[in-house]
N, C-alpha and C positions, 0 to 999 in steps of 0.2 A: 550528511547527506543533503547540498540545496536545495532538490525539488519536494523533499520531506516538510524539510525547513517552511519552504514554500506553501504546500501547500495547505501545511498549517495555519499558517496566519491567512491567507485565502480561506479558508473554510469558518472566519474566527474563532480559532480558537488562540489560547501561547502553550507555549511550550509547559508551564506548573500545568496548566488546566490536563491537557495529554498527559503527562507526566501521572498525573495523582490517580487517570484513570487504569495506569496498565497496573499487567502484572507484575509482584514483586518475587523476589526466589523463595520469599515463605508461602506462594499461593495466595495471598493478600493482594488486596490492591493500594497504591502507591509506587510509584519510586522517586526520589530527588529528578529536581528538576537537572543539578549538574551530570545524572547518570543519563539523564535523557539527550543532553548536548552531545555527553561523549559519545553515545552508541550513534547519533546521527553523523558524528567526527570521522566516524572511522565505519565497519563498514555492518551493518546491525542484521543479524537473523533474519530469512526471509520469513520466520515466525513474528519477529518483531514488529516487521514492515507487514506482516498481514495485519496485528494487532490494534497499531495505530491507523492500518486503514478500516479499520469496522470501526472504532472507535470516531474517524470522521465521517464514518457513515460516503466512504470512496471503496473504487476496485483496487486491488493491488496496481494494474496497471495507471489507473489514472496517478496512483499517486506518485510510483518513479516513470510511467510512463513519458515520452517526448514523442514531437512531430517529426522524427528523423528517417530519412528517406532511408528505403527499403529498397534491395534490387536497384535501385535508383526511381524508384515511384512513392506514394506514398500509400502510406496501409492501406485499403478498406476498407468498409465498415464492419466486413464480419473479421480481419485482422487489425492484430496490432501488436508493436513492436516495444517490448519493455526491457531497461536495463538490469541485468543482476547486479543486486550490489556485492557480491563479492566481487568472481572477475570480471565486471565491467563488460562482460559481449554482450550483443544484443537477441534476444531470446526472441522469437517469433509467433506467435500464438495465433491459432486463425480456428473457424467455426465452420463447418463444413452444412451442418444444421441440427437443430435445435430440438428438443422433443421434448422442452417443460414438462413437468406433471408435480403438481406436489403434491407431499406424503398426507396419505391420509390426516385430520382434523387438522393439517396444516395451512384450508382456508384461509386466505385475509388476514393473516395473520405478519 
């Protein structure tokens, strides 16, 4: 996915650096850069997209989203449109109300 490759570069990372931080099939750290490139050339799983977003310290929507119009309008600040990495259809996410509270012991982390 070109948007992920662009986000990696824009955040000051190389593919090698991101690959080194990803979880391998044995549960350890690190996959090869060619494996990451191959993954991004196809349809990476949502769990891999989430992992890359965590490494880059961005949201999944920042990683794969764009400013496409939805029903003729740009999404509001409470709505974002992302593209499914598998079927390439738009996924519209919106928040009506957010009552975020930190879990006990998580304050300031």
